[in-house]
C-alpha positions in Angstrom: 0.0 0.0 0.0 1.4 3.4 -0.9 1.8 6.2 1.5 -0.9 8.3 -0.2 -3.5 5.6 0.5 -5.2 6.1 3.8 -6.0 3.0 5.9 -9.6 1.8 6.1 -10.9 2.6 9.5 -14.2 2.3 11.1 -15.9 2.3 14.4 -16.0 -0.8 16.5 -19.3 -2.5 16.5 -21.5 -4.8 14.4 -20.8 -4.4 10.7 -17.5 -2.6 11.1 -14.2 -3.7 9.7 -11.0 -3.2 11.7 -8.2 -1.2 10.1 -5.5 -3.3 8.4 -1.9 -3.0 9.7 0.5 -1.1 7.5 4.1 -2.2 7.0 6.6 0.3 8.0 8.7 1.7 5.1 12.0 0.0 4.6 15.3 1.8 4.7 17.6 1.9 1.7 20.0 -1.0 1.2 23.4 -0.4 2.7 25.2 -3.2 0.7 24.7 -4.4 -2.9 25.8 -8.1 -3.4 25.1 -8.4 -7.1 24.6 -6.1 -9.8 21.5 -5.9 -11.9 23.0 -7.7 -14.9 23.7 -11.0 -12.9 20.2 -11.0 -11.5 18.7 -10.6 -14.9 20.8 -13.4 -16.3 19.8 -15.7 -13.5 16.2 -14.8 -14.0 16.4 -15.7 -17.7 18.1 -19.1 -17.0 15.3 -19.9 -14.5 12.7 -19.1 -17.1 14.4 -21.5 -19.6 14.6 -24.3 -17.1 11.0 -23.8 -16.1 10.0 -24.0 -19.7 11.9 -27.2 -20.3 10.4 -28.8 -17.2 6.9 -27.8 -18.4 7.5 -29.3 -21.8 8.9 -32.5 -20.3 5.9 -32.8 -18.0 3.6 -32.1 -20.9 5.2 -35.0 -23.0 5.0 -37.4 -20.0 1.4 -36.5 -19.5 0.6 -37.2 -23.2 2.4 -40.5 -23.1 0.5 -41.4 -19.9 -2.7 -40.6 -21.6 -1.8 -42.8 -24.6 -0.8 -45.7 -22.3 -4.1 -45.3 -20.3 -6.1 -45.3 -23.5 -4.2 -48.4 -24.8 -4.8 -50.2 -21.5 -8.5 -49.4 -21.6 -8.7 -50.7 -25.2 -6.8 -53.9 -24.3 -9.2 -54.3 -21.3 -12.2 -54.0 -23.7 -10.7 -56.2 -26.4 -10.0 -58.9 -23.8 -13.7 -59.9 -24.1 -13.1 -60.9 -27.8 -12.5 -64.7 -27.8 -12.6 -67.4 -30.4 -14.8 -70.6 -30.3 -12.9 -73.3 -32.1 -14.4 -76.1 -34.3 -15.7 -79.0 -32.2 -16.8 -76.5 -29.5 -19.8 -74.5 -28.5 -19.7 -71.3 -26.5 -21.8 -70.0 -23.6 -21.8 -66.2 -23.0 -21.8 -65.3 -19.3 -22.7 -61.8 -18.0 -22.2 -61.3 -14.2 -22.1 -65.1 -13.9 -25.4 -65.6 -15.7 -25.7 -67.2 -19.1 -26.9 -64.6 -21.6 -26.4 -66.6 -24.8 -26.2 -70.4 -25.4 -25.0 -72.6 -28.3 -22.6 -70.0 -29.8 -21.3 -71.4 -33.1 -17.5 -71.6 -33.8 -16.0 -68.2 -34.6 -15.2 -65.0 -32.9 -17.5 -63.8 -30.2 -17.5 -60.5 -28.1 -18.3 -60.4 -24.4 -17.8 -58.0 -21.6 -14.3 -58.2 -20.1 -13.6 -60.3 -17.2 -14.8 -60.3 -14.4 -18.0 -58.8 -15.9 -18.4 -61.3 -18.7 -16.9 -64.5 -19.9 -17.1 -67.0 -22.8 -17.1 -70.6 -21.6 -16.1 -73.1 -24.3 -17.7 -76.6 -24.2 -16.3 -79.4 -26.4 -18.9 -81.2 -28.4 -16.8 -84.2 -29.5 -17.5 -87.7 -28.4 -15.8 -89.0 -25.3 -15.7 -92.5 -23.9 -15.3 -94.1 -20.5 -14.3 -97.7 -19.9 -15.9 -99.5 -17.0 -13.5 -102.4 -16.7 -13.3 -103.0 -12.9 -16.8 -102.1 -11.6 -18.3 -105.5 -12.2 -15.2 -107.6 -13.0 -13.3 -109.9 -10.6 -9.7 -109.5 -9.9 -7.3 -111.8 -11.7 -9.8 -112.6 -14.6 -8.1 -112.0 -17.9 -10.8 -111.2 -20.6 -8.4 -112.3 -23.4 -8.1 -115.9 -22.0 -11.1 -118.2 -21.8 -9.5 -120.4 -19.1 -8.4 -117.5 -16.9 -9.7 -117.5 -13.3 -10.9 -121.1 -13.2 -9.0 -121.6 -10.0 -11.1 -118.9 -8.4 -13.8 -120.7 -6.6 -15.3 -117.8 -4.7 -15.7 -114.0 -4.9 -14.5 -111.5 -2.4 -16.9 -108.7 -1.8 -15.3 -105.3 -2.1 -12.5 -106.6 -4.4 -14.4 -108.7 -7.0 -17.1 -106.9 -8.9 -20.2 -108.8 -10.0 -23.9 -108.4 -10.9 -27.0 -110.3 -9.8 -29.4 -111.4 -12.6 -33.1 -111.9 -12.5 -32.8 -115.6 -12.0 -30.4 -115.2 -9.1 -27.2 -115.9 -11.0 -24.0 -114.0 -10.9 -22.5 -112.5 -14.0 -19.5 -110.3 -14.7 -19.4 -107.6 -17.4 -17.1 -104.9 -18.8 -18.6 -101.9 -20.5 -17.6 -98.9 -22.7 -19.7 -95.7 -22.6 -19.6 -93.1 -25.4 -21.2 -89.7 -24.8 -21.1 -86.1 -25.9 -22.4 -82.7 -24.7 -25.5 -81.9 -26.7 -26.8 -78.7 -24.9 -24.0 -76.4 -23.8 -26.3 -74.1 -21.8 -27.8 -76.9 -19.7 -24.4 -78.4 -19.2 -23.0 -75.1 -17.9 -26.0 -74.4 -15.6 -26.5 -77.8 -14.1 -23.4 -80.1 -14.5 -20.2 -78.1 -15.2 -17.7 -80.0 -13.1 -14.2 -81.3 -13.2 -15.5 -84.8 -12.2 -17.7 -85.4 -15.2 -16.3 -88.8 -16.0 -16.9 -90.0 -12.4 -20.5 -88.8 -12.5 -21.2 -90.6 -15.8 -19.5 -93.7 -14.5 -21.7 -93.7 -11.4 -24.8 -93.1 -13.5 -24.1 -96.0 -15.9 -23.2 -98.3 -13.1 -26.5 -97.7 -11.4 -28.3 -98.3 -14.7 -26.4 -101.5 -15.3 -27.3 -102.9 -11.9 -31.0 -102.0 -12.6 -31.1 -103.6 -16.1 -29.2 -106.8 -15.2 -31.3 -107.4 -12.1 -34.3 -107.8 -14.5 -32.6 -109.9 -17.1 -32.0 -113.7 -16.9 -28.4 -114.9 -17.3 -29.1 -116.8 -20.5 -30.2 -113.6 -22.2 -27.2 -111.8 -20.8 -24.9 -114.4 -22.3 -26.7 -114.4 -25.7 -26.8 -110.6 -26.2 -28.9 -110.9 -29.4 -28.3 -108.0 -31.8 -30.9 -105.4 -32.6 -31.2 -101.7 -33.6 -31.2 -99.1 -30.9 -34.1 -96.9 -31.9 -32.7 -93.9 -30.0 -29.0 -94.1 -30.9 -29.7 -95.4 -34.4 -26.9 -97.9 -34.1 -26.8 -101.7 -33.9 -26.7 -102.9 -30.3 -28.1 -105.6 -28.1 -31.4 -105.1 -26.3 -29.5 -105.1 -23.0 -27.1 -102.4 -24.1 -30.1 -100.3 -25.4 -31.9 -100.7 -22.1 -28.8 -99.7 -20.0 -28.4 -96.6 -22.3 -32.1 -95.7 -21.9 -32.0 -95.9 -18.1 -28.8 -93.9 -17.9 -30.1 -91.3 -20.4 -33.4 -90.8 -18.5 -31.4 -90.1 -15.3 -29.3 -87.4 -17.1 -32.3 -85.9 -18.7 -34.0 -85.6 -15.4 -31.4 -83.1 -14.2 -31.2 -81.3 -17.5 -27.6 -82.2 -17.9 -27.3 -81.5 -21.6 -25.4 -84.8 -22.0 -26.3 -87.5 -24.5 -25.1 -91.1 -24.1 -24.4 -92.3 -27.7 -23.8 -95.9 -27.0 -23.2 -98.5 -24.2 -21.2 -101.5 -25.4 -20.9 -104.7 -23.4 -17.3 -105.6 -24.2 -17.3 -108.8 -22.1 -20.0 -110.8 -20.4 -18.8 -113.8 -18.4 -20.4 -116.2 -15.9 -18.4 -116.9 -12.7 -15.1 -118.5 -13.5 -16.0 -121.7 -11.5 -19.1 -122.3 -13.7 -17.7 -121.1 -17.1 -17.3 -124.6 -18.6 -21.0 -125.5 -18.0 -22.2 -122.2 -19.5 -19.9 -122.6 -22.4 -21.3 -126.0 -23.3 -24.8 -124.7 -23.1 -23.8 -121.7 -25.3 -22.1 -124.0 -27.9 -25.3 -126.1 -28.1 -27.5 -123.0 -28.5 -25.1 -121.7 -31.2 -25.1 -125.0 -33.0 -28.9 -125.1 -32.9 -29.1 -121.5 -34.2 -26.7 -122.3 -37.0 -28.8 -125.4 -38.0 -31.9 -123.2 -38.0 -30.3 -120.7 -40.2 -29.1 -123.3 -42.6 -32.6 -124.9 -42.7 -34.2 -121.5 -43.3 -31.7 -120.8 -46.1 -32.4 -124.2 -47.7 -36.1 -123.6 -47.4 -35.8 -120.2 -49.0 -33.7 -121.6 -51.8 -36.1 -124.5 -52.4 -39.2 -122.4 -52.4 -37.6 -119.8 -54.6 -36.5 -122.4 -57.1 -40.1 -123.9 -57.1 -42.2 -120.7 -57.3 -39.9 -117.7 -57.4 -41.0 -114.7 -55.5 -44.6 -115.9 -55.7 -44.1 -118.6 -53.0 -44.8 -116.1 -50.2 -48.3 -115.0 -51.3 -48.9 -118.7 -52.3 -48.3 -120.0 -48.8 -50.3 -117.1 -47.3 -53.2 -117.9 -49.7 -53.1 -121.6 -48.7 -53.2 -120.7 -45.0 -56.0 -118.3 -45.7 -57.9 -121.0 -47.7 -57.6 -123.5 -44.8 -58.7 -120.8 -42.3 -61.8 -119.8 -44.3 -62.6 -123.4 -45.0 -62.6 -124.3 -41.4 -64.6 -121.3 -40.3 -67.0 -120.5 -43.2 -67.1 -123.6 -45.3 -66.4 -124.6 -48.9 -68.5 -121.9 -50.5 -66.6 -119.1 -48.8 -63.3 -120.7 -49.5 -63.9 -120.8 -53.3 -63.1 -117.1 -53.4 -59.6 -117.7 -52.0 -59.2 -120.7 -54.4 -60.0 -118.4 -57.3 -57.2 -116.1 -56.3 -54.9 -119.1 -56.0 -55.8 -120.1 -59.6 -55.1 -116.6 -60.8 -51.7 -116.6 -59.1 -50.9 -120.1 -60.6 -52.0 -118.9 -64.1 -49.7 -115.9 -63.9 -52.6 -113.4 -64.0 -51.2 -111.6 -60.9 -47.6 -111.3 -62.1 -46.2 -107.8 -61.5 -49.2 -106.8 -59.4 -49.5 -106.2 -55.6 -51.3 -109.0 -53.8 -53.0 -108.6 -50.5 -53.9 -111.7 -48.4 -55.7 -110.9 -45.1 -53.7 -108.2 -43.4 -50.5 -109.0 -45.4 -49.3 -107.2 -48.6 -46.9 -108.5 -51.2 -45.5 -106.1 -53.8 -44.7 -107.1 -57.4 -45.5 -110.8 -57.2 -44.1 -112.9 -60.0 -44.6 -116.7 -60.1 -41.6 -118.4 -61.7 -39.4 -121.5 -61.2 -40.3 -125.1 -61.5 -44.0 -124.7 -60.7 -44.4 -122.2 -63.4 -42.8 -124.6 -65.9 -44.9 -127.5 -64.8 -48.1 -125.4 -65.1 -47.1 -124.3 -68.5 -46.4 -127.9 -69.7 -49.7 -129.1 -68.1 -51.6 -126.4 -70.0 -49.8 -127.3 -73.2 -50.5 -131.0 -72.7 -54.2 -130.3 -71.9 -54.4 -128.3 -75.2 -52.7 -131.1 -77.1 -55.1 -133.8 -75.6 -58.1 -131.7 -76.6 -56.6 -131.1 -80.1 -55.9 -134.8 -80.5 -59.4 -135.7 -79.4 -60.8 -133.2 -81.8 -58.6 -134.6 -84.6 -59.8 -138.1 -83.9 -63.4 -137.0 -84.0 -62.9 -135.2 -87.3 -61.1 -138.3 -88.7 -64.0 -140.6 -87.5 -66.6 -138.3 -89.1 -64.6 -138.3 -92.3 -64.3 -142.1 -92.4 -68.0 -142.4 -91.6 -68.8 -140.3 -94.7 -66.5 -142.6 -96.8 -68.2 -145.7 -95.3 -71.6 -144.4 -96.0 -70.6 -143.6 -99.6 -69.2 -147.1 -100.4 -68.9 -149.6 -97.5 -67.1 -152.3 -99.5 -64.3 -150.0 -100.8 -63.9 -148.5 -97.4 -63.5 -151.8 -95.6 -61.1 -153.1 -98.2 -59.0 -150.0 -97.9 -58.9 -150.1 -94.2 -58.1 -153.8 -94.1 -55.3 -153.3 -96.6 -53.8 -150.4 -94.5 -54.0 -152.4 -91.3 -52.3 -155.4 -93.0 -49.5 -153.3 -94.4 -48.9 -151.6 -91.1 -48.9 -155.0 -89.3 -46.7 -156.8 -91.8 -44.3 -153.9 -91.8 -43.4 -154.4 -88.2 -39.9 -155.9 -87.5 -41.4 -158.3 -85.0 -43.5 -160.0 -87.6 -42.1 -163.0 -89.6 -43.8 -163.6 -92.9 -43.9 -167.0 -94.6 -45.0 -167.3 -98.3 -46.8 -170.6 -99.3 -47.8 -171.5 -102.8 -51.5 -171.2 -103.3 -51.7 -174.5 -105.2 -50.4 -176.6 -102.3 -52.6 -178.7 -100.2 -53.2 -177.5 -96.6 -50.3 -178.4 -94.5 -49.5 -178.4 -90.8 -46.2 -176.6 -90.4 -44.3 -176.5 -87.2 -41.8 -173.7 -87.1 -38.8 -173.4 -84.8 -37.7 -169.7 -85.0 -34.1 -169.0 -85.2 -32.8 -168.1 -81.7 -30.8 -165.2 -83.0 -33.9 -163.9 -84.7 -35.9 -164.3 -81.5 -33.3 -162.3 -79.6 -33.2 -159.6 -82.3 -37.0 -159.4 -82.1 -36.9 -159.1 -78.3 -34.3 -156.3 -78.5 -36.3 -154.5 -81.2 -39.5 -154.8 -79.1 -37.7 -153.3 -76.1 -36.2 -150.5 -78.2 -39.6 -149.6 -79.5 -41.1 -149.5 -76.0 -38.3 -147.2 -74.9 -38.8 -145.0 -78.0 -42.5 -144.8 -77.3 -41.9 -143.9 -73.7 -39.4 -141.2 -74.7 -41.7 -139.8 -77.3 -44.5 -139.6 -74.7 -42.2 -137.6 -72.4 -41.1 -135.3 -75.1 -44.7 -134.8 -76.2 -45.7 -134.0 -72.6 -43.0 -131.4 -72.3 -43.8 -129.9 -75.6 -47.5 -130.0 -75.0 -48.2 -132.3 -78.0 -49.9 -135.6 -78.5 -47.7 -138.7 -78.9 -46.8 -139.1 -82.6 -47.9 -135.6 -83.4 -45.3 -133.4 -85.3 
C-alpha cells in the first residue's frame, strides 16, 4: 500500500471492519551483493529451465494418456474370444448365461470379471468300466483265466445279480457327448464329469441286469437301438435308456451315444458248463439258419417270389374253409388259380392283413403249369382230330362200304406186316393144306426181343417229349 492511500478505519461494533496493519517503510540497502546484470541473467536461466520442465511434464502426460487409452482398449478387447471347431460357447454376464450354443468363430463379451465366454467341447468322449463288475485276476483275453477262483471276495471282486439269481461279470464302454452347452453349464459343469457318468451308468447297469436272466445276458442278441440309431443288443439299449433318462431328469445337456458290453462272463468256476450250453445253442441257431436258407432256396426255385403269397393264400384258404365252409373258400381258391396262371404277375397282392409287392410266379411250378396247360391243349386237339377223322371215315363208309372196308383192311395189314417183330412165310396157293411147325431162329428171336424193347423205350421217350412240348404222342 502506498503512502498516499489512507487506511480503512471504522468504528467498532457490528458491521464494522477493523483497520488493516500497515508495513513500516523499509530503509535503503546499505550493501549491494550483485549487480542488476547478474540478477537478470539468473532470471532468464530460470525461465528457460521452467519452460523445459513444463515441456517434459507435458510430454510425459501425453504418453501417460496414450498408455491409459491403450490399457482401456486392451481391457475392452480382452472380451473378444474365439470358439474353435468342435466346441460350443456359452456367454456369461455377471455369472449368468446370456447366450447359449454359440457357433464356432469370434464372439465378443464383456471383459472379465463382468463377462466370460465358456467353451464346451462337443466331440464324443468314452469311458471304460473295466473293474466295476469284474473280478480281480480274470483276464478277458483268455477263456481259461480265473478257473482256479472258486469264490468271490466282496469289495475286491465286482459282480452283478441277474433276474434268475445268478452271478455275471461284465465290462462296458460308454460313449457320450455334450449336446446342450447351456444346460451343461448351468447344471453339471464340473471337473469330475467322468466319475459322474460312470456312477450313472453303473446304477443303470445294476438295474437292467437285475431284471434280465443270465441266458439272455450271455446271448446278447443283436438289434437296432431306436434312440441311438446304431446296432446294439437289447440289454445295451436298455442300459443306455435308463442312464439317459437319469441325465435328462437333471437337464444335464449330455447324450449317451452308446453303451457297449465288451465282455460278459459267468463266474469262472461255472464257465465250462455255461460254455457247453452256449455251444449247443449256437449250433442249434446255425442249423436253424441253414434250414431257413435251404427252405428259402427250395421255395424260390419252385415258385420264385410268388411262393410267399402262395403260402399265405393256402393258409387263408384253410382258415376260411374251417370257419365259413367250402363256398366261402372258393373265393380264395379263385385267387390261387389266378396266381398259378400268372394273372397276378407284377401286381401287388393282399392276403388278409399282409401285402406283397410285385409278385411274380416263376421257377419249377411255373414250368410245370405251362407244360400241363400245353398238354391239356394237345389232348383236346388230339381228341378233336380223332373226332374229325372218325366223321370223315364215316362219310366214306356211307358212300361205299365195300371199298372203305377193303382200304382199311389193306392199310392195317400193311402196317402189321411192316413191323420188325412179324415174320412172314410165303406158301404156294396150289399146295394142299399143310400143318407146319416152325422153330424160329434163336438169334432172330433175340433180335426181335431187343427190337421190341427199343420200340417200347422210344414210345416212352416220345410220350415224355410230347408231354414237355404239349403235343400228343406221334404228333409233329
